[in-house]
C-alpha positions as CSV (number, residue, x, y, z in Angstrom):
1,M,-216.5,161.1,-7.0
2,A,-217.7,158.9,-4.2
3,F,-220.3,160.1,-1.8
4,K,-217.9,160.1,1.2
5,S,-215.4,162.2,-0.7
6,L,-218.2,164.6,-1.8
7,R,-219.5,164.9,1.7
8,N,-216.0,165.8,3.0
9,H,-216.0,168.7,0.6
10,I,-219.6,169.9,1.2
11,G,-218.4,173.1,2.9
12,S,-216.3,174.0,-0.2
13,L,-217.5,176.2,-3.0
14,I,-216.3,173.5,-5.4
15,T,-218.8,170.8,-4.4
16,P,-221.9,172.2,-6.1
17,F,-220.1,172.5,-9.4
18,I,-219.6,168.8,-9.8
19,A,-222.9,168.1,-11.6
20,D,-224.3,164.6,-11.1
21,A,-221.0,163.3,-9.7
22,I,-222.8,162.3,-6.5
23,R,-224.8,159.8,-8.7
24,G,-221.6,158.2,-9.8
25,K,-222.3,158.6,-13.5
26,K,-218.8,159.4,-14.7
27,D,-215.3,159.9,-13.3
28,A,-213.7,163.2,-14.0
29,K,-210.4,162.6,-15.7
30,S,-209.7,165.0,-18.6
31,A,-210.9,168.5,-19.3
32,G,-208.7,169.2,-22.2
33,S,-210.5,167.0,-24.7
34,F,-213.9,168.2,-23.9
35,G,-212.8,171.8,-23.5
36,A,-211.3,171.6,-27.0
37,K,-214.6,170.2,-28.4
38,L,-216.5,173.1,-26.8
39,R,-214.2,175.6,-28.5
40,K,-214.4,174.0,-31.9
41,R,-218.1,173.3,-32.1
42,G,-220.2,175.4,-34.5
43,P,-223.7,176.7,-33.8
44,F,-225.3,173.9,-35.8
45,D,-223.5,170.8,-34.5
46,I,-223.9,171.2,-30.7
47,D,-225.4,168.2,-28.9
48,D,-228.0,168.4,-26.3
49,A,-226.5,168.5,-22.8
50,P,-226.0,164.9,-21.6
51,S,-227.4,166.0,-18.3
52,S,-228.8,169.3,-17.1
53,E,-229.7,168.1,-13.7
54,L,-227.5,169.6,-11.0
55,I,-227.1,168.4,-7.4
56,E,-228.9,170.5,-4.9
57,N,-226.9,173.5,-3.8
58,P,-225.9,173.1,-0.1
59,L,-224.7,176.7,0.1
60,S,-226.6,179.9,0.9
61,F,-226.0,181.4,-2.6
62,N,-226.3,180.2,-6.1
63,P,-223.1,179.3,-8.0
64,V,-223.1,179.3,-11.8
65,Q,-221.3,176.9,-14.0
66,Y,-220.7,176.3,-17.7
67,P,-221.3,173.8,-19.2
68,L,-224.1,172.6,-17.0
69,D,-222.6,169.1,-17.1
70,L,-219.3,170.4,-15.9
71,G,-218.9,167.3,-13.6
72,N,-219.5,164.9,-16.4
73,N,-217.8,164.3,-19.8
74,G,-214.4,163.7,-18.3
75,L,-214.1,167.3,-17.0
76,G,-211.6,166.7,-14.2
77,H,-209.9,170.1,-14.6
78,Y,-211.8,173.3,-14.4
79,I,-211.4,176.9,-13.0
80,V,-213.4,178.6,-10.3
81,F,-214.0,182.3,-9.8
82,E,-215.3,183.5,-6.4
83,S,-216.1,187.2,-6.0
84,G,-217.3,189.7,-3.4
85,F,-215.2,188.9,-0.4
86,L,-214.1,192.2,1.1
87,G,-212.3,191.2,4.3
88,Y,-209.0,190.7,2.5
89,S,-205.9,192.7,3.2
90,P,-203.0,192.4,0.8
91,Q,-200.5,193.3,3.6
92,T,-201.7,190.9,6.3
93,S,-203.9,188.2,4.8
94,S,-202.6,184.8,3.7
95,L,-201.9,184.0,0.0
96,L,-205.5,183.1,-0.8
97,G,-207.3,185.5,1.5
98,G,-209.5,184.7,4.5
99,A,-211.9,181.8,5.3
100,N,-215.2,181.5,3.5
101,R,-218.4,182.8,5.1
102,K,-222.0,182.2,4.0
103,P,-223.6,185.2,2.3
104,G,-227.2,185.7,1.2
105,R,-228.8,183.5,-1.4
106,K,-228.1,185.6,-4.5
107,V,-226.1,185.3,-7.7
108,I,-224.8,188.8,-7.0
109,A,-224.9,191.0,-3.9
110,K,-226.6,194.4,-4.5
111,L,-224.8,196.1,-1.6
112,P,-221.2,195.4,-0.5
113,N,-220.9,193.7,2.8
114,R,-218.3,191.9,4.9
115,S,-219.1,188.4,3.6
116,I,-216.3,186.6,1.9
117,T,-218.1,185.3,-1.2
118,T,-221.3,186.6,-2.7
119,S,-221.0,184.8,-6.1
120,A,-219.1,182.0,-7.7
121,I,-218.5,180.7,-11.2
122,A,-217.1,177.4,-12.4
123,L,-215.9,177.1,-16.0
124,Y,-214.1,174.6,-18.1
125,M,-210.3,175.0,-18.1
126,P,-209.3,177.8,-20.6
127,N,-206.7,177.4,-23.3
128,T,-204.2,179.7,-21.6
129,I,-202.9,179.2,-18.1
130,K,-200.0,181.5,-17.5
131,A,-198.3,183.2,-14.6
132,T,-195.5,185.8,-15.0
133,Y,-193.1,186.7,-12.3
134,K,-191.5,190.1,-13.1
135,Q,-189.2,192.2,-11.0
136,T,-188.5,195.9,-11.8
137,Y,-185.2,197.6,-11.6
138,D,-184.1,201.2,-12.2
139,T,-180.8,202.0,-14.1
140,E,-178.9,204.7,-12.3
141,E,-175.4,206.1,-12.4
142,A,-173.2,205.3,-9.4
143,G,-171.0,208.1,-10.7
144,I,-168.4,209.4,-8.3
145,A,-169.7,207.2,-5.5
146,G,-168.9,204.2,-7.7
147,D,-165.5,205.6,-8.5
148,L,-164.7,206.1,-4.8
149,E,-165.9,202.6,-4.1
150,A,-163.7,201.2,-6.8
151,L,-160.7,203.2,-5.7
152,G,-161.2,202.0,-2.2
153,A,-160.3,198.5,-3.4
154,S,-157.4,199.7,-5.6
155,V,-155.7,202.5,-3.6
156,P,-152.0,201.4,-3.1
157,S,-150.8,200.9,0.4
158,G,-147.2,200.3,1.5
159,A,-144.8,199.6,-1.3
160,A,-146.7,200.2,-4.6
161,S,-145.7,199.6,-8.1
162,S,-145.7,202.4,-10.7
163,E,-148.5,200.8,-12.5
164,Q,-150.7,200.8,-9.4
165,I,-149.9,204.5,-8.8
166,K,-150.7,205.4,-12.4
167,A,-154.0,203.5,-12.1
168,F,-154.9,205.3,-8.9
169,L,-154.0,208.7,-10.4
170,G,-156.1,207.9,-13.5
171,G,-159.0,207.1,-11.2
172,T,-158.8,210.4,-9.4
173,A,-158.4,212.2,-12.7
174,G,-161.6,210.6,-13.8
175,I,-163.4,211.8,-10.7
176,A,-162.1,215.4,-11.4
177,L,-163.2,215.2,-14.9
178,K,-166.7,214.1,-13.9
179,E,-166.9,216.9,-11.4
180,G,-165.7,219.3,-14.1
181,K,-168.4,218.0,-16.4
182,K,-171.0,218.7,-13.8
183,L,-169.8,222.2,-12.9
184,V,-168.6,223.4,-16.3
185,G,-169.9,221.3,-19.1
186,E,-173.6,221.5,-18.2
187,L,-173.4,225.2,-17.5
188,V,-171.8,225.9,-20.9
189,S,-174.3,223.6,-22.5
190,L,-177.1,225.7,-21.1
191,A,-175.6,228.7,-22.9
192,G,-176.0,226.9,-26.2
193,A,-172.3,226.1,-26.7
194,G,-172.6,222.4,-26.4
195,D,-170.7,220.2,-23.9
196,P,-167.0,221.0,-24.1
197,I,-165.9,218.3,-21.7
198,R,-167.6,215.6,-23.8
199,F,-166.2,217.2,-27.0
200,I,-162.7,217.1,-25.6
201,Q,-163.1,213.5,-24.5
202,K,-164.3,212.4,-27.9
203,R,-161.3,214.0,-29.6
204,A,-159.1,212.3,-27.1
205,G,-160.8,208.9,-27.8
206,T,-162.0,208.5,-24.3
207,A,-165.4,208.4,-22.5
208,L,-166.4,208.6,-18.9
209,N,-167.5,205.5,-17.2
210,P,-170.8,206.4,-15.5
211,R,-170.7,203.2,-13.5
212,N,-174.3,202.4,-14.2
213,E,-175.9,199.8,-11.9
214,Q,-179.3,198.2,-11.6
215,F,-181.1,199.3,-8.4
216,Y,-183.9,197.0,-7.3
217,N,-187.4,198.6,-7.1
218,S,-190.1,196.0,-6.4
219,P,-192.0,193.1,-7.9
220,D,-194.6,193.7,-10.6
221,F,-198.1,192.7,-9.8
222,R,-199.1,189.5,-11.6
223,S,-201.9,189.7,-14.2
224,F,-204.0,187.0,-15.6
225,S,-206.2,186.8,-18.7
226,Y,-208.7,184.1,-19.6
227,S,-210.9,183.5,-22.7
228,F,-214.0,181.3,-22.9
229,D,-216.2,180.3,-25.8
230,F,-219.8,179.8,-24.9
231,W,-222.1,177.7,-27.2
232,P,-225.2,177.3,-25.1
233,R,-227.1,174.0,-25.8
234,S,-230.3,174.8,-23.9
235,K,-232.2,177.7,-22.4
236,D,-230.8,176.8,-19.0
237,E,-227.3,176.9,-20.3
238,A,-228.0,180.2,-22.1
239,K,-229.2,181.6,-18.8
240,A,-226.1,180.3,-17.1
241,V,-223.9,182.2,-19.6
242,E,-226.0,185.3,-19.1
243,D,-225.5,185.1,-15.3
244,I,-221.7,184.4,-15.7
245,I,-221.3,187.6,-17.8
246,L,-223.4,189.6,-15.4
247,I,-221.3,188.4,-12.4
248,F,-218.0,189.4,-14.1
249,K,-219.4,192.8,-15.2
250,Y,-221.0,193.6,-11.8
251,N,-218.1,192.7,-9.6
252,S,-215.6,194.5,-11.8
253,A,-217.6,197.7,-11.6
254,P,-217.6,200.3,-8.8
255,G,-220.6,201.7,-7.0
256,F,-221.5,205.1,-5.5
257,K,-220.7,205.7,-1.9
258,D,-223.4,208.4,-1.4
259,L,-226.4,209.7,-3.2
260,A,-224.4,212.6,-4.7
261,G,-222.0,210.2,-6.3
262,S,-219.0,212.1,-5.0
263,Q,-217.2,208.9,-4.0
264,F,-216.9,205.4,-5.5
265,T,-217.1,202.1,-3.7
266,I,-214.2,200.0,-5.0
267,P,-215.0,196.9,-7.1
268,N,-215.2,193.5,-5.5
269,Y,-212.3,191.1,-5.2
270,F,-212.1,187.8,-7.1
271,K,-210.5,184.6,-6.0
272,I,-209.3,182.3,-8.8
273,K,-208.7,178.6,-8.3
274,Y,-207.5,175.9,-10.6
275,M,-209.3,172.7,-9.7
276,H,-208.7,169.0,-10.3
277,N,-211.3,166.4,-9.3
278,G,-212.9,168.6,-6.7
279,E,-209.6,169.8,-5.1
280,V,-207.3,172.8,-5.7
281,N,-204.7,171.7,-8.2
282,T,-201.4,172.4,-6.3
283,K,-199.4,171.5,-9.4
284,L,-200.4,174.9,-10.8
285,N,-199.7,178.3,-9.2
286,L,-202.0,179.6,-6.5
287,I,-203.5,183.1,-7.0
288,S,-204.2,185.7,-4.3
289,A,-207.1,188.1,-4.4
290,C,-207.5,189.9,-7.7
291,Y,-209.4,192.8,-9.2
292,C,-211.1,192.2,-12.6
293,T,-209.7,195.0,-14.8
294,N,-211.4,194.2,-18.1
295,V,-214.5,192.3,-19.3
296,D,-214.7,191.9,-23.0
297,V,-217.9,190.3,-24.4
298,D,-218.1,189.5,-28.1
299,Y,-221.6,188.5,-29.1
300,A,-220.5,187.8,-32.8
301,P,-217.1,186.3,-32.6
302,D,-217.6,184.5,-35.9
303,G,-217.9,187.7,-37.8
304,Q,-221.7,187.5,-38.2
305,P,-224.2,187.6,-35.4
306,S,-226.5,184.6,-35.0
307,F,-229.3,184.2,-32.5
308,F,-231.7,181.7,-31.1
309,E,-235.5,182.3,-31.2
310,D,-235.5,184.1,-27.8
311,G,-232.8,186.5,-28.9
312,S,-229.9,184.7,-27.1
313,P,-226.6,184.7,-29.1
314,V,-225.6,181.3,-30.5
315,H,-222.0,181.9,-29.8
316,I,-220.3,184.3,-27.2
317,K,-216.7,184.8,-26.6
318,L,-215.7,186.2,-23.2
319,T,-212.3,187.5,-22.2
320,V,-211.7,188.6,-18.6
321,D,-208.5,190.2,-17.3
322,F,-207.3,190.3,-13.7
323,V,-204.6,192.0,-11.6
324,E,-203.4,190.5,-8.3
325,D,-203.6,192.8,-5.3
326,R,-200.5,191.5,-3.7
327,I,-196.7,192.0,-4.0
328,L,-195.2,188.5,-4.0
329,T,-192.2,187.6,-1.9
330,K,-190.1,184.5,-1.4
331,A,-192.5,183.4,1.3
332,D,-195.5,183.6,-1.2
333,I,-193.5,181.6,-3.7
334,E,-192.8,178.9,-1.1
335,A,-196.5,178.9,-0.3
336,G,-197.3,178.0,-3.9
337,A,-197.8,181.4,-5.7
């Protein structure tokens, strides 16, 4: 990325994650190939990081990234997790929450505050990028109300044929039968004698039409799950992995509101962004503020634990799950959700 382009994005959380890009070493074009290599590498064939020098962080807190050379090796696509911004309201805020503010210089914030971001993570693009848009409906009987609505369109007026009159009478008979089932059948059934109305209908070869319909309830909240394989190639990269796991665990956990522990403070929000060459990738779905609902850390994903001399695991698999704190409407879809 050219210096001018980088300077234009200096106020963004994305800028500090583009390692060495300001020095013009490599253009970021493809994350898929390098991300695949990271996932396939074993603990004994990991190269030294091509470059562990990062550009100076212009922000007032420390972002963490993996790998350390995330801006090199053709990594044009990556994912960013920001956490700790508490001024978001799912009912009134825009799709991606409020504007960024500068918090204290920390990887995590010990106490909740009103700042927008207190920690940030940049990672290579995961294998799975999925968004599900699910609507919920309840199945209910329209029953007699449905019968009356149907009859309203079929009641004969003026000169009516015999077929129309028979159909109308059949409809009213059905209503009477439903009412009889309600008043007689269920009462007898409670006495242990079964449902006589239903029994008679079966013998007659008929069945009541309950006129079931789907009644709309609401959208389901979207959920997102991401898995990452960490093969640290240096002490600095191992420390970055440790910080990344800590940030996810810390911001997904509640605190105590008072010394007695009678109330929790709710966990921090996360903002998730899919990035491409230093910009939000608008070809993928945007995500509103999320809660991290699960952090799964596997320190021995290969079936046998393996460690470096300082005790750091050679291979760590991290899975993080999120739920979006927003009901999406047509307006959100139009905005890119």
